[in-house]
C-alpha positions in Angstrom: 0.0 0.0 0.0 1.4 3.4 -1.0 1.2 6.0 1.8 -1.0 9.1 1.0 1.2 11.5 2.9 4.9 11.8 2.1 7.8 13.5 3.9 9.7 16.4 2.4 12.6 14.0 1.5 10.2 11.6 -0.2 8.5 14.5 -2.1 11.8 15.7 -3.3 12.7 12.2 -4.6 9.3 11.9 -6.3 9.8 15.3 -8.0 13.5 14.6 -8.8 14.4 17.9 -7.1 16.3 19.1 -4.0 14.8 19.0 -0.5 15.3 22.8 -0.2 13.1 23.3 -3.3 10.2 21.5 -1.6 10.8 23.4 1.6 10.8 26.7 -0.3 7.6 25.8 -2.1 6.0 25.1 1.3 7.2 28.3 2.9 6.0 30.4 -0.1 2.6 28.6 0.1 2.9 27.2 -3.4 2.7 23.7 -1.9 0.4 22.7 0.9 1.8 20.6 3.8 0.5 19.6 7.2 2.6 19.3 10.3 2.2 16.2 12.4 4.5 16.2 15.4 7.8 17.7 14.1 7.3 16.5 10.5 5.9 18.2 7.4 3.8 15.8 5.4 2.6 16.4 1.9 -0.5 14.8 0.3 0.5 13.1 -3.0 -2.5 14.8 -4.7 -1.2 18.2 -3.7 2.2 17.2 -5.0 0.8 16.2 -8.3 -1.1 19.4 -8.6 2.0 21.4 -7.8 4.0 19.6 -10.5 1.2 20.1 -13.0 1.1 23.9 -12.2 4.8 24.1 -12.8 4.5 22.4 -16.1 1.7 24.7 -17.2 3.8 27.7 -16.2 6.7 26.6 -18.4 4.5 25.7 -21.4 
């Protein structure tokens, strides 16, 4: 079973980008994340929408 929420590190691997790029997107409110305990977790659906938005920007 694939987890619905991923860590920042997993999100960076999924997007093939640096961890700091994911953190920056969260801080600038371009990417939604929830905090559970001390960890930021990102919904895979939000991550896919973020990637789609970036692709539309560049097209």
